[in-house]
N, C-alpha and C positions, 0 to 999 in steps of 0.2 A: 511322793518319794522325792527326796532332795536331788539336786543336780549332781552332787558328789556321789550319792548312791548309784545313780544311773550310770555314771562313768565307770565305777568299779564293776558293776554288773556287766556292762558292755565288754569290758576286758575279759571277764571270766567266761563269757559266752562265745568268744570268737571260735569258730570251728576250724580245725586244722587236721590234716592227715599226713603232713610231711614232717618228719622228725628233724629237729635242729642238729646240724653238724657244725661244730666250731672248734678251732684249734688256736691256741694262743698261750701266752705266759700263764702258767698255773691252771690251764684249762685243758682237759684231756679230750681226745677224740671219742666220738660215739662209736661203739663197736656193736655189730648186730648180735642179738641174743642167740645162744646155742639152742639146739633142739630140745634140751632138757626143760626149757621154759614153757612147757605145754600148759594150756589154760583150759579149765573146765568150770562149769557152774557148780558151786558148793551148795548154795541155797538161794531162794528168792525171798524178798521182803514184801509182806502184804502192805496195804494202806496203813499209814499215810506215806509209806515209801521213803525214798531218798536216804538210804542207809549211809551213815557217816562214820562214827567211831566204832572200834571193834576191840574186844579183849578175849583171850582164850585162857581157860583154866578149869581144873577139876572135871574134865570131860565135857565141858560146855563151851559154847561160843556165844558171846554177848555182843549185840549190835544196837547202836543208838540211831535214831532217825533225826533228820533236820528238814522236815517238810516246810517249816516256816522260814527257813534260811533263804534269803534273796527272793522270796516268792510272795511277799505281802502286797504286791502291786496288782490289783485286779485288772487294771487297764491293759497290762501286758500279759494277761493269761494266768496270773498267779492266784493265790488265795490268802485270805487273812488266817493266821494261825490260831484259830479259836477251837480247833479240834484236838489240841494237845499233841504231845510227841509220845514216842514209844521206845522201850528197850525190849528187843526180841531176844529170846534165849533158844539156842539150837543145840542139839546133841552133836556128837562127833561125826555123824553121817549127814548133817545138814537138815535134819527134821526139826521143825518148829515145835518146841515143847512148852513155852511159856511166853506171855506178853505182859509187860508192866507199863501202865499209862503214867506219864509224867505231866502233871498239870502245869501248863505254861500260861503266862499272862495273855489276856485278850489283845489281839492285834500285835503280838510281839513280832519283832523283825528277825529273830534268831531262833535256831533250834538247839539240838544237843550235839556234842562232839565227843570229847575225850572220855575214856573209860579206864578204870584201874581197879584191880582186885586187891583186897588186903589179905593178910595171912592169919586172920582170926580163926580159931577152931570152931567147928560145929555150928551151933545156932547163932554165934556172933559173927559169922563170915559175912562180908559186905562187898558190894560193888559200888564204887564211887563214879558219879556221872557229872560231867561238866555241861551245864546249861550256859550257852554262849550269851545269855542275857545277864550274866554276872552272878551265877550261883554254882555251888557244887552240892549235889544231893547224894544220899546213900540209899541203896536198895538192899534190904536184908535178904540173905540167901538161905537162911535156915527156915525150918518150918514155923509157921505162925509169926512171921517177921513183921507183919503190919505194912502200912503204906510207905512210900518213899518219904525220907526226911531231909530237910535242909541241913547240910553240914557246915557250909561256909558261904558268905556273900561278900561282894565288894564292900568294904567298910564305908558307912555313911560319912564319916569324918574325913574321908579321902577326897570328897568332892567329885568322885568319879562314878558313883552308884546310879543305877536307874536308867542308863542310856548306853546301848552297845557301842555307840560312836565315841563314847568316852572311855569305856573299858569293856572288853569282851574276853571272857575266859574260855580258852580253846581246848588244848590238850591237857592231859594229866600224867605226871610221872612221879612215882614214889622213890625216895631214897631209903636207905636201910633203916634210918631212924624214924620213919613214918611221916616225914615232911612231904608235901606235894608241891611240885614245881608246875606252874601254870602259865604258859605263854599267853601274852596279851598283845595284840598287834597295834598298840597305840604309841610308842613301842616300849614294852617292859615285860619283865617276868616277875610273877608273884610267887611268894613262898607261903604255903599254908601249913601251919603247925598241926600236930596230931589232935589238938583241941579245937581246931577250926579257925584259929586266929590267923588272919591274912595280913601280909605286909608286902610292899614292893621290894623285891630282892635286888633287882638290877634294872637300870635303864641306860640306853646308850644310843647316840644318833645312828650308829651303824646298823642298828636293828629296826630302824624306821622304815615303814612302808611308803611306797611312792605317793599314796593318796593321803598320807598323814593319819586319817581316821581308820585306814585299812591298808592291808598289804604287808604288815609286819609279822612278828613271830606267831606261828600257827602250830606246827607239830613240835613235839618235844620228847626226847628219849635220853636216858643215861647210858653212857658207853660201857664196854666190857671192863675197863679199868675202874669204874666207879668214881672217877675223878672229874668227869666232864658231863655237862648237860648239852646235848646237841639240839639246835632249834632250826626250823625252816623259816626263811623270810620269803614270803610268797611273791611279792612284787617290790623289789628293792628301790629305795630312794637313793641310796649310795651309788648304785649302778642302775639307772632308770630302765625299767622293764626287764632287767635280769632278775634272777632268783638266786638266793644264796643259802648256804648252810654255814652257820656259826656254831662254835662251841664255847661254853662258859665254864670256867673252873668252879667246882663245887666248894666254895669257901663261904663263910658267913656274909661277907660284904665284898663282892667282886669289884675290882678296879678295872680301869680301861685295859690294863695289861693282862687281865684274866679273860679277855675275850679274843678269840682267834677265828679268822676266816678259814673254813675247811674246803669249800667248793663254791664255784660260781657257775650257774647255768646261764649261758649268754643267749639273749634274745636275738632272733634273726632280724637283719635290717629290712627284710621284706614285710611290709605291714599286713599282708594277707596271711602270714604264718603266726599263729598264736604264741605269745611268750610262754616259756616253760615255768609255770607257777608251782613251786614245791609246796606240798601240803603234809601228808602223813609220813612218819618215819618208823623204821623197824630195824633193829640190829640183829644180825646173825651171830652165832657163837664165834665165828671166824673173825669178827670185827667188821665184816662188810656191812655197809649201811644201805638199806633199801629206801628209796624216796619216791613217793607218788607225785606225778607231774600233771597238773591240769594243762590245758592247751594242747600239747601233743598227745595227751591221753596215753601216757606210758609210765613205766616204773623204771627209774634209773638205779643202777647198782654201783656204789662207790667202794673202793678198797679202803683199808684202815688209814692210808695216807691221804685220802680224799680224791684219788684219781678215779675217773669214771671208767668202769669195766665194760658195761653193756647197757642196753635198754631192753625192756620187756614190753612187747606190743601185742595188742589183740583188737580186732575191729569192734568187739563188743565193749571195750573199755569206754566209759562215758563219764568223764570227770572222776577218775580213781582217787580215793580219799584215804580212808583208814587202812592200816596195814597191821597184820599180826601173824605170827607163825603158828602153824599146827603141824607138828612133826617136821618133815622135811619139805613142807609146802608153805607158801605164803598166801594168806587170805587177804583179799582186796575188796573193799566196799565200793560199789559203783554209786558215787554221790549224785549223779544226774542233776547238773546245775541248770537245766532248762526251766523256763517259767511255767510251762504246762505240765500236767501229770503225764508220765510216760512209764506205765507199769512194766513194760518189757525191759526197761533198763534197771529195775529195782532188783539187782543181783548182788550176791557175794561170790567172788570168783576164787578158785583155788589154782595157784601156780606152782608147779613142781620145780622148785629152784635147786634141789639137790643138796641143801644144807639145812641145819636146824637153827632155830632161833635162840637168841640170848635170853636166859631166864630173867624175867623182870623182878624187881624188888617187890616183895609182898609182905610188908611188916605187920606186926600186930598193932592195932590202934584202938583207942577207947571207943566204945559204942555209946552214942548219945541217947 
């Protein structure tokens, strides 16, 4: 493992139970969560565990795993990702009803993350899966759909293919036309056309992660207006050890003026308190934005203006990652970013937040 990788992993693994409270220009105070934010276990994830991405639709809940992510160092209790990854399918009650194996490269350093459902009817219905090693795959959801297929990859002619430290495809967000927006923490956002053709959509130094090869754009969601893509910057270079939410105007070729800061999660000056690393995003119909935070192990709730309303906490949260709405509840995957296996942490939680989610774009797209 490289020295850079070790630094990044060390930051992610800092344990903290004290929530960050910061007030300043453009920074709202943290308010304790109301009683409605009750947390229960929706489902457990079997081996290989480490549930990351999540998507909800058609009476099913889909969860991707990332057991190989940050765990390829045997010396520190991890394992080489030679046993592939999984996409688990649950019914609305949290019962596991199907498992799909995603073949990953031997000794790969990354697992799976983003999931997105298309709107194709019947046997052509598909789940799109981001492999953080630089691929997007599709899983057919109709009967007799066959094995997963590669839909898109980092283009070879970009010079960025084949190494997650050069390009790592994280989350997935469809627009109405069937384009996928894919945050890449190097720092750039890719746009993948309905035929799988990928191009760099935007890059900007404000999106850069503190470590250069990591810490940049991770989560991505389109807002209720349909005019902006919101992205989480996990560990910002612009504001070292802080985490930020930016939005980017959905135009063909965004300029610097099309990128706006929405919120800044400020790190505590106390080095024993983990920085608030933003990961997954989910919009409610109201326009409130839910943001999972590594470090403090909390979910932050931002209003449409970007002000922080409250934090949702639970002692069982262990690196909360993916977020998706199910009715008036928020589902939260417990990413579990420790090097050793911890089956007790392989959970998907249900949080009764008292509001419903923004329907995601589910366009019809060609079937390869």
